[in-house]
N, C-alpha and C positions, 0 to 999 in steps of 0.2 A: 349610596353604594350600589353598583350594578352587580349582575351575576358573576361577571369575570373576577371582580374584586373579592366576592364572597368565596369563590372556589380557589383563590390563590392561597398558598401556604407561606407564612412568614416564618423564617427560621434563621439560625446562625450556624456557620461552619467555622470551627476553631482548630488551630494547629499551634503547638508550642515548639518552635525550632530549637530552643535551648532553655535551660532553667530560667525562671522568672521572666519569660517573654511569651506572649500569646498573640497570634495573628488571627483575629476574629472578623468574619465577614457576614454582615446581615444581608439576607436574600429574600426575594419573593419569587416563588416558583409555582407553576400550575399544579392543581390537584393531580395526584397520581405519580408525582416525581419520586424518584428513588434516591437512596443515599449517594450512589455514584453520580447521578444527575447534579446533586447539590455540590459535591466536591468539584466536579468539572466546571460548574457555573461560578464557583467562588473565586477562581483565579489563583488559588493557592498552589496548584501544580506548576504554574508558570513562575510564581514568585519564589518557590522553594523547589528547584529542579531535582533535588535528591529524593523526593517522594515518588515512589513507584506505586501507583494506585492499585494495580492488580495484586500486589503482595503486601500492601500496607494494612496494619491493624486499624480498624475503624469501629466506631460505636455511636450510640445516641444516649446523651445524658449519663455517660460513664458506664454504660452496659454494652458489651460487645455486640456487634451486628454485622450483617453481610452487605455487600454493595448493592444487592437487589432488594433490600428492605424498603418498603414504601414509607414515606414520611408523613408526619402529621403536623398540623399547624403548631408552632411554638417549639418544635424540636431543636435541640442543639446537637449538631453533627460534629463528631470529634475524630481527628486523625491522630493516632498515637505513634510517637517515635520509639525506636527500639531502646531498651534500657541497657546501659553498659555495665552497670553494677546492680546487683540484687538489692532492693530497698532495705531488706533486713540487714544485709552486710554493711551497707552505707550507714545505717543507724548505729550499728556496733562500732564502726570506725569513728564516727562523730563522738560517741560516748567515751570511747577509749582516749581520744585526743583531749576531750574536756577534762576527764579524770586526771590525765597527766599534767595538764596546765594547773589544775587546782592543787595538786601535790607540790608543784614547784613554787607556786606563788603564795 
């Protein structure tokens, strides 16, 4: 392994365009790369034209981060899509629907 390989960061950039689907890209970037560098290099912006990088919510391993956050080897960069329904409300609706089915059946 030469020095260039040792200084390279191996990471994953993930985006879920809709429920139960994940587009995940494995990358190798030079040391010092930022979260924005990883998203741009992943090709996700081209495959999912609805993503606006400057206003997108992003994070690393489920924790919110900014586009200028420096990356570390093994990071999982994540792009978050906007929620249309509050998760608590969605859970309530599922429970209510299940309860009504149980009463009928």
